[in-house]
N, C-alpha and C positions, 0 to 999 in steps of 0.2 A: 371337527375343530373347535374348541370353546373361544368365546369371543374376546375375552381377556389374553387368550394365545396372540390374538391377531395384532391385538391393541401392541402387545409387547413387542411384537415384530415392528411394528410400524415405528413405534416411539425410539426403537433401537437405530433407524434408517438416521435420526437426528444426531446421536452421540459423536460420530466423528464431526458431523459437519458443526457442530457446537465447537468444541476444541477450533477447528480451522474459522470458524464466525468470530471466534474470541480474540483469534489473532488477529485478525482483519480489522474488528473494531476498536484494538489497541492502536491502530498506525491509522484510523480514519479520524477524521474531523466529525464530531458527534453529532452535527448537522447534518451529516452526510449518512447517518446510519439510523431512521424511522424503525419503530418495531414490526413494524407490516414487511418491510425489506428485508430486515434483521433475519427476520425469519424465513422468509424466501432463500435467503443465502444459505440460512441452517441447512434447508432444506437440500438444495441445489448443490451445495458441498459435499454433504452424507455421501447423495448418490453419486455422486463423481468419483470419491474416496473408494465406494465399496464396487462401481463399477471397475475401478482397475483392480480391487482385488480379485472381484469377481472374475474377469478377463484371465489373471494371472494364474491362479485356481483351476480355470478349465484349459490352459495349456497345457498345467502341470497332472492333467487326469484326474484332480482333486475335486471332490462334490462341494456346491457350495451353500451351505443352509442359515446364512441368514435370516431369507424369507422363501418358508416353504408350504404352499397352500394345496395338501395334500390330505388323502385319510388316512396316509402312514403316522399323522399326527407330528407335533414340533415339540423339540424341549431347549431350555434356555440354554443349558449345558452344550446343544451343537452348535452352539454361535456364537460359542466364546473366542474361541481363535480368530474367526472372522473379523469379529468385532475389535480384538487388541491388533490384528493386523490392520483394519481400516483406521483406527485412529493413527495408528504409524505413520499410514499415507496419507492423512490428513494433515499431519503436524508437516512433513515432508512438503506435499503440495501447499498449503499455505507460507512457505518462505519462497518457492518458485511466483506462486501468488503475488506476493508482494514486492518483489524482482519487479515483478511485469507490470504492476500497477504504480509503483512507483518511478520506473523509467516511463512509462506508458508503449510499449514496444509496437502493440497493436496499432495503437494512436500514431506514433511516429513513422512506423512503416506506411501507415495510408496517407500522412502527411506527405512522406518522401516519395510517393508514387503518385502523388496529388490526387488523391481519392477523395480527400477531405481539406479544409481547412480547420474542422472542430479540434479542442484540445480536452474533449470527455468532460468529468467533473469539475477538473482542474480552474482555479484562475491562473493567468498569465505568469502572478508572482510564483506560485508552485511548479509550474510548466519549464520555466527557465531555470531555477536553482534545481529541478530533477536531472539537468542537462548532464552528461558526464564530460563536455566539451572543458577545457582548461580557459577557452577564450571567455565562457558564461562565466566561470566561475571567479573569475577576476574582474572587478568592478569598483566603481568611481560612485558613493553616495555620497548626493548634497543634500546635506541637512539646511532645508532653510531658516526653521528657527534661531538655529545657532552661526549659522555663515560659515559651514565649515564644509569642507569635502573630506570625504574617509576612503582612502584607495587601499585596495588589499584584496586577498581572498576569503569570501565566502566559505564557511566550513559547516555551517546549521543556520537553519530560519525557521520563524514559528508560520504555523497553519492558520494563525489569528487571521480574521479579516477587519479588526479594528484596531490592532493594532499589528506594527510590523516590527518583529525583532530580529536581530542578525549577529552570529559570531563570526569575527574575523580574525585572520591571522597576515603578520606581515604589513602592516597597516602603516600609510603614513596620512599624518592629517593636516590638509591647506585650509588657508584663510579664502575668503569669497574670491582672492586676487591671486589666487592659486600659487601663493606664498608657506613655503614649508613651514609649520610650526613646530613640530614633531614628531616620531616613529614610535610606536609600540609592538610588541611579537603580538598583541592580543587585544582583542578590544569586542566589547558589548554595547549594541547600539538597539534602543528602544523607539519608536519614534511613531505615531500615529500615521495615517496613512497617505494625509495630505502636506505633510511636512517634510516630505522625502520625494528623490527624487534618483534615479539606479540609471546609469551607464556602463555603458560595457566598450570599452575604450581599443581592445584586441581586435586589429581588424582580421575577417573572411581570409583565408588562405587564398 
């Protein structure tokens, strides 16, 4: 078998993973995506996608031709179907991956059983607002620079560490003495980390 045939087969291993990694990177802070780690993700995601398609092919009794190290030779046409199915699998798996990473399903499970208090690569800001609990979504934001308190539901937040951005709905704005100033259906707030404090007034059940 020619060397260029081997190279093409190995390159094809990266194609589904590249789609998956691009979707993952689009929803991940840039500081968390170094080139080396990104390349490892591309390869790992590709292997996972191909492995799942390979298992499905095996269960269906079909031949899996994306990698073939034999004297029979290998042609690109043999692997087109597997490549397209693997890309589709990678796109579907990337959605589940984003869901699991956003809500930290594995981490939350380990926290639940007391195995760890670690929150992975998120800071507390992300960890709290990625929660699906209504008692976390309803917050009191104390704005020390303007001596105001914003009480409402957080519907979106930024992942930047230098500037905290929040989008809130059903907001009541109070002064520092807790006197109601006005209400607004929607509010955008951008403050530096040191200028605000968040409180979650809804008690545990």
